[in-house]
BALOBA-1460 file (C-alpha; in Angstrom, 3 decimals):
// residues 119
<rec num="1" residu="m" x="-31.567" y="-21.366" z="42.641"/>
<rec num="2" residu="s" x="-31.671" y="-17.638" z="43.239"/>
<rec num="3" residu="a" x="-32.085" y="-15.135" z="40.428"/>
<rec num="4" residu="i" x="-29.049" y="-14.335" z="38.317"/>
<rec num="5" residu="p" x="-28.212" y="-10.649" z="38.873"/>
<rec num="6" residu="p" x="-28.394" y="-8.843" z="35.511"/>
<rec num="7" residu="h" x="-25.635" y="-6.297" z="36.282"/>
<rec num="8" residu="l" x="-22.829" y="-8.864" z="36.710"/>
<rec num="9" residu="s" x="-20.566" y="-10.505" z="34.132"/>
<rec num="10" residu="y" x="-20.018" y="-14.261" z="34.342"/>
<rec num="11" residu="t" x="-17.528" y="-16.955" z="33.389"/>
<rec num="12" residu="r" x="-18.259" y="-20.464" z="32.176"/>
<rec num="13" residu="d" x="-16.536" y="-21.588" z="35.414"/>
<rec num="14" residu="h" x="-19.347" y="-19.947" z="37.454"/>
<rec num="15" residu="e" x="-17.481" y="-16.919" z="38.770"/>
<rec num="16" residu="w" x="-18.864" y="-13.405" z="38.502"/>
<rec num="17" residu="l" x="-17.156" y="-10.025" z="38.099"/>
<rec num="18" residu="h" x="-18.449" y="-6.508" z="38.641"/>
<rec num="19" residu="d" x="-16.352" y="-3.346" z="39.067"/>
<rec num="20" residu="g" x="-13.370" y="-5.473" z="40.070"/>
<rec num="21" residu="v" x="-15.268" y="-7.510" z="42.674"/>
<rec num="22" residu="v" x="-15.098" y="-11.285" z="42.164"/>
<rec num="23" residu="g" x="-17.388" y="-14.009" z="43.473"/>
<rec num="24" residu="i" x="-18.899" y="-17.372" z="42.648"/>
<rec num="25" residu="t" x="-22.462" y="-17.774" z="41.475"/>
<rec num="26" residu="a" x="-25.372" y="-19.182" z="43.436"/>
<rec num="27" residu="f" x="-25.390" y="-22.036" z="40.904"/>
<rec num="28" residu="a" x="-21.795" y="-22.924" z="41.867"/>
<rec num="29" residu="a" x="-22.472" y="-22.579" z="45.590"/>
<rec num="30" residu="a" x="-25.511" y="-24.864" z="45.334"/>
<rec num="31" residu="a" x="-23.579" y="-27.444" z="43.315"/>
<rec num="32" residu="l" x="-20.776" y="-27.469" z="45.887"/>
<rec num="33" residu="g" x="-23.083" y="-27.965" z="48.865"/>
<rec num="34" residu="d" x="-22.104" y="-26.756" z="52.325"/>
<rec num="35" residu="i" x="-18.905" y="-24.733" z="51.939"/>
<rec num="36" residu="v" x="-16.506" y="-25.251" z="54.847"/>
<rec num="37" residu="y" x="-13.224" y="-23.636" z="53.733"/>
<rec num="38" residu="v" x="-12.084" y="-20.945" z="51.309"/>
<rec num="39" residu="q" x="-8.509" y="-20.239" z="50.213"/>
<rec num="40" residu="l" x="-8.231" y="-16.831" z="48.558"/>
<rec num="41" residu="p" x="-5.294" y="-15.311" z="46.688"/>
<rec num="42" residu="d" x="-3.013" y="-12.998" z="48.651"/>
<rec num="43" residu="v" x="-3.404" y="-9.243" z="48.412"/>
<rec num="44" residu="g" x="-0.880" y="-8.095" z="45.817"/>
<rec num="45" residu="a" x="-0.995" y="-11.381" z="43.905"/>
<rec num="46" residu="t" x="-1.252" y="-11.215" z="40.138"/>
<rec num="47" residu="v" x="-3.945" y="-13.455" z="38.657"/>
<rec num="48" residu="t" x="-4.550" y="-14.509" z="35.075"/>
<rec num="49" residu="a" x="-7.984" y="-15.036" z="33.555"/>
<rec num="50" residu="g" x="-8.920" y="-18.677" z="33.286"/>
<rec num="51" residu="t" x="-6.319" y="-19.932" z="35.748"/>
<rec num="52" residu="p" x="-6.791" y="-21.153" z="39.332"/>
<rec num="53" residu="c" x="-6.169" y="-18.568" z="42.047"/>
<rec num="54" residu="g" x="-7.640" y="-20.246" z="45.140"/>
<rec num="55" residu="e" x="-9.885" y="-23.050" z="46.344"/>
<rec num="56" residu="v" x="-13.345" y="-23.627" z="47.738"/>
<rec num="57" residu="e" x="-13.844" y="-26.741" z="49.847"/>
<rec num="58" residu="s" x="-17.256" y="-28.149" z="50.622"/>
<rec num="59" residu="t" x="-18.514" y="-31.257" z="52.331"/>
<rec num="60" residu="k" x="-18.681" y="-32.777" z="48.806"/>
<rec num="61" residu="s" x="-15.446" y="-31.703" z="47.094"/>
<rec num="62" residu="v" x="-12.638" y="-29.215" z="46.607"/>
<rec num="63" residu="s" x="-12.912" y="-26.879" z="43.599"/>
<rec num="64" residu="d" x="-10.527" y="-24.349" z="42.124"/>
<rec num="65" residu="l" x="-11.400" y="-20.671" z="42.094"/>
<rec num="66" residu="v" x="-10.684" y="-19.513" z="38.570"/>
<rec num="67" residu="a" x="-9.778" y="-15.878" z="37.936"/>
<rec num="68" residu="p" x="-12.385" y="-14.184" z="35.729"/>
<rec num="69" residu="a" x="-9.914" y="-11.528" z="34.549"/>
<rec num="70" residu="d" x="-6.252" y="-10.567" z="34.554"/>
<rec num="71" residu="g" x="-5.193" y="-8.260" z="37.342"/>
<rec num="72" residu="t" x="-3.811" y="-7.665" z="40.809"/>
<rec num="73" residu="v" x="-5.666" y="-8.603" z="43.983"/>
<rec num="74" residu="t" x="-6.310" y="-5.459" z="46.044"/>
<rec num="75" residu="e" x="-8.480" y="-6.871" z="48.843"/>
<rec num="76" residu="v" x="-9.831" y="-10.194" z="50.100"/>
<rec num="77" residu="n" x="-13.038" y="-10.849" z="51.995"/>
<rec num="78" residu="d" x="-11.715" y="-11.743" z="55.458"/>
<rec num="79" residu="a" x="-15.284" y="-12.298" z="56.694"/>
<rec num="80" residu="l" x="-15.600" y="-15.101" z="54.149"/>
<rec num="81" residu="v" x="-12.414" y="-16.764" z="55.359"/>
<rec num="82" residu="a" x="-13.816" y="-16.712" z="58.915"/>
<rec num="83" residu="e" x="-17.318" y="-17.768" z="57.801"/>
<rec num="84" residu="p" x="-17.148" y="-19.719" z="54.494"/>
<rec num="85" residu="g" x="-20.885" y="-20.465" z="54.628"/>
<rec num="86" residu="l" x="-21.485" y="-16.891" z="53.438"/>
<rec num="87" residu="l" x="-20.891" y="-18.287" z="49.952"/>
<rec num="88" residu="n" x="-23.958" y="-20.488" z="50.354"/>
<rec num="89" residu="d" x="-26.062" y="-17.834" z="52.107"/>
<rec num="90" residu="d" x="-25.246" y="-14.710" z="50.076"/>
<rec num="91" residu="p" x="-22.897" y="-15.320" z="47.105"/>
<rec num="92" residu="y" x="-23.652" y="-11.992" z="45.413"/>
<rec num="93" residu="e" x="-23.280" y="-9.628" z="48.366"/>
<rec num="94" residu="r" x="-21.595" y="-10.634" z="51.643"/>
<rec num="95" residu="g" x="-20.016" y="-13.718" z="50.018"/>
<rec num="96" residu="w" x="-17.795" y="-11.871" z="47.532"/>
<rec num="97" residu="l" x="-14.295" y="-13.377" z="47.281"/>
<rec num="98" residu="f" x="-11.774" y="-10.684" z="46.426"/>
<rec num="99" residu="k" x="-11.305" y="-7.375" z="44.669"/>
<rec num="100" residu="l" x="-9.172" y="-7.057" z="41.603"/>
<rec num="101" residu="r" x="-7.458" y="-4.174" z="39.839"/>
<rec num="102" residu="v" x="-8.470" y="-5.449" z="36.424"/>
<rec num="103" residu="a" x="-5.777" y="-5.361" z="33.738"/>
<rec num="104" residu="g" x="-7.680" y="-7.269" z="31.076"/>
<rec num="105" residu="t" x="-10.839" y="-9.311" z="30.702"/>
<rec num="106" residu="p" x="-11.632" y="-12.177" z="28.393"/>
<rec num="107" residu="d" x="-15.023" y="-12.505" z="26.800"/>
<rec num="108" residu="l" x="-17.389" y="-12.755" z="29.758"/>
<rec num="109" residu="l" x="-21.026" y="-13.768" z="29.631"/>
<rec num="110" residu="d" x="-23.895" y="-11.405" z="30.339"/>
<rec num="111" residu="a" x="-26.757" y="-12.566" z="32.566"/>
<rec num="112" residu="a" x="-28.824" y="-13.880" z="29.636"/>
<rec num="113" residu="a" x="-25.937" y="-15.968" z="28.286"/>
<rec num="114" residu="y" x="-25.119" y="-17.291" z="31.759"/>
<rec num="115" residu="t" x="-28.767" y="-18.178" z="32.327"/>
<rec num="116" residu="a" x="-28.726" y="-20.135" z="29.052"/>
<rec num="117" residu="l" x="-25.518" y="-21.890" z="30.153"/>
<rec num="118" residu="v" x="-26.918" y="-23.117" z="33.473"/>
<rec num="119" residu="g" x="-30.409" y="-23.722" z="32.112"/>
């Protein structure tokens, strides 16, 4: 598993958040296996922390994307929709999911707490 970036905030559902950018962690991408399809929320959609807002489908399973914060989606990563494998290759940079105008955040984990969670 790749290093856990120290500047991001994390959820127990293995999403990350930084300056309104949302993604899934390398731990989640590895657990899913080869990702073949991503369904992202629509631009303008309102999402609520802790609730599903999209899906990630791999050769193993389909998993919900869970919003890490409350807010409004301002942009989605169209490159990811065209090339879902970016989530496996580069989950912290090119594999970001969507951008959010954050209206409220729950208690998120720092890198040390997330590292302890995933062991």
